[in-house]
C-alpha positions in Angstrom: 150.9 51.7 72.1 150.6 55.3 71.0 148.1 55.8 68.2 150.2 56.4 65.1 148.3 54.8 62.2 150.5 56.6 59.6 153.6 55.0 61.2 152.0 51.6 61.2 151.0 52.0 57.6 154.5 53.3 56.6 156.2 50.4 58.4 153.8 47.9 56.8 154.4 49.4 53.3 158.2 49.4 53.8 158.2 45.8 55.1 156.1 44.6 52.1 158.3 46.4 49.6 161.6 45.6 51.2 161.0 42.0 52.2 163.4 39.5 50.6 161.1 37.4 48.5 163.7 34.6 48.3 163.4 33.8 51.9 159.6 33.6 51.6 159.9 31.3 48.7 162.3 29.1 50.7 159.8 29.0 53.6 157.1 28.0 51.2 159.3 25.3 49.7 159.4 23.5 53.1 155.7 23.3 54.2 156.3 21.2 57.3 159.3 23.1 58.6 158.5 24.7 62.0 160.6 27.8 61.3 162.5 27.4 64.6 165.8 29.3 64.7 164.9 31.9 62.0 166.4 35.2 62.4 164.4 37.9 64.2 163.4 41.1 62.3 166.2 43.6 62.0 166.2 46.2 64.8 164.6 44.0 67.4 166.3 44.3 70.7 165.8 43.8 74.4 165.5 46.5 77.0 169.0 46.4 78.5 168.9 42.6 78.5 165.3 42.3 79.7 162.0 41.9 77.8 159.9 44.9 77.2 156.9 45.5 79.4 153.4 45.0 77.9 149.9 46.0 78.9 146.6 44.0 79.1 145.2 45.1 75.7 148.4 44.0 73.9 148.6 40.7 75.7 145.0 40.0 74.8 145.5 40.8 71.2 148.6 38.7 70.9 146.9 35.8 72.6 144.0 36.0 70.2 146.2 36.1 67.1 148.4 33.3 68.5 145.3 31.1 69.2 144.0 31.8 65.6 147.3 30.7 64.1 147.5 27.6 66.4 144.0 26.5 65.3 145.0 27.0 61.6 148.4 25.2 61.7 147.2 21.6 61.4 145.3 22.5 58.3 148.1 24.6 56.9 150.6 21.8 57.5 148.2 19.3 56.0 147.7 21.5 53.0 144.0 21.8 53.7 144.0 25.5 54.4 142.4 27.2 51.5 142.5 30.7 50.1 139.4 31.8 52.0 140.9 30.4 55.2 144.1 32.4 54.7 142.0 35.5 54.0 140.0 35.0 57.2 143.2 34.5 59.2 144.7 37.7 57.6 141.5 39.6 58.5 141.8 38.5 62.1 145.3 39.7 62.2 144.4 43.1 60.7 141.4 43.5 63.1 143.4 42.6 66.2 146.4 44.7 65.3 144.0 47.7 64.7 142.6 47.2 68.2 146.1 47.1 69.7 147.2 50.2 67.9 144.1 52.0 69.4 144.2 50.6 72.9 147.6 49.6 74.1 150.0 52.1 75.7 153.6 51.2 75.9 156.7 53.2 76.7 158.0 54.9 73.5 161.0 52.7 73.0 158.9 49.5 73.6 156.4 50.9 71.2 159.1 51.3 68.5 160.3 47.7 69.0 156.7 46.4 68.9 156.1 48.2 65.6 158.8 45.9 64.1 156.9 42.9 65.2 153.6 44.3 64.0 155.1 45.2 60.6 156.0 41.5 60.2 152.6 40.4 61.3 150.9 42.7 58.9 153.3 41.7 56.1 152.4 38.1 56.8 148.7 38.9 56.7 149.1 40.7 53.3 151.0 37.7 51.9 148.2 35.4 53.1 145.9 37.3 50.7 148.0 36.3 47.7 146.6 34.3 44.8 149.7 32.0 45.0 149.4 29.1 47.5 153.2 29.2 48.2 153.0 32.9 49.0 150.0 32.4 51.4 151.9 29.7 53.2 154.9 31.9 53.4 152.7 34.6 55.0 151.6 32.2 57.7 155.2 31.3 58.3 156.0 35.0 58.6 153.2 35.5 61.1 154.5 32.6 63.1 158.0 34.1 63.2 156.6 37.4 64.3 154.8 35.7 67.2 158.0 34.0 68.2 159.8 37.3 68.1 157.0 38.9 70.3 157.6 36.1 72.9 161.3 36.7 72.8 161.3 40.4 73.2 158.2 41.2 75.2 157.0 40.2 78.7 153.9 38.0 78.5 153.4 35.6 81.4 152.7 32.1 80.1 153.4 32.9 76.5 154.1 30.1 74.1 153.8 30.8 70.4 151.8 28.5 68.2 153.4 25.1 67.6 156.3 25.8 70.1 
């Protein structure tokens, strides 16, 4: 991914401000719903019908984030995941995304599509820092959906998003 921190920040800010809060409230209202079949982020598309190519740094980051969410899901679904736990998961997402922004190198159009996934991931991380339990849960659901979108639109051998 080309290093464009201002673009990532702008996308994140836009996503946070433009996100339809009603859908997050609906997600939070159903804490055991797996969020299968949710619509992908607007603008996501395949590369002429094929998944976008990835590189090793991106695949490693996505594996790390996916594993972190997979470890958290039983406690989240069991309503045993506390505010500090959500904050720690959000910090992991932030740290891993920052690494990806610095180290991965994708073709420009793939990079643009990836920024949509990353914006959702960062938006979910921000929601997980909320004081409101339902908002934190909705942030985890948003992160889960972003990981599912990544698996749909990007080549990643052996990818299976958390809880799939």
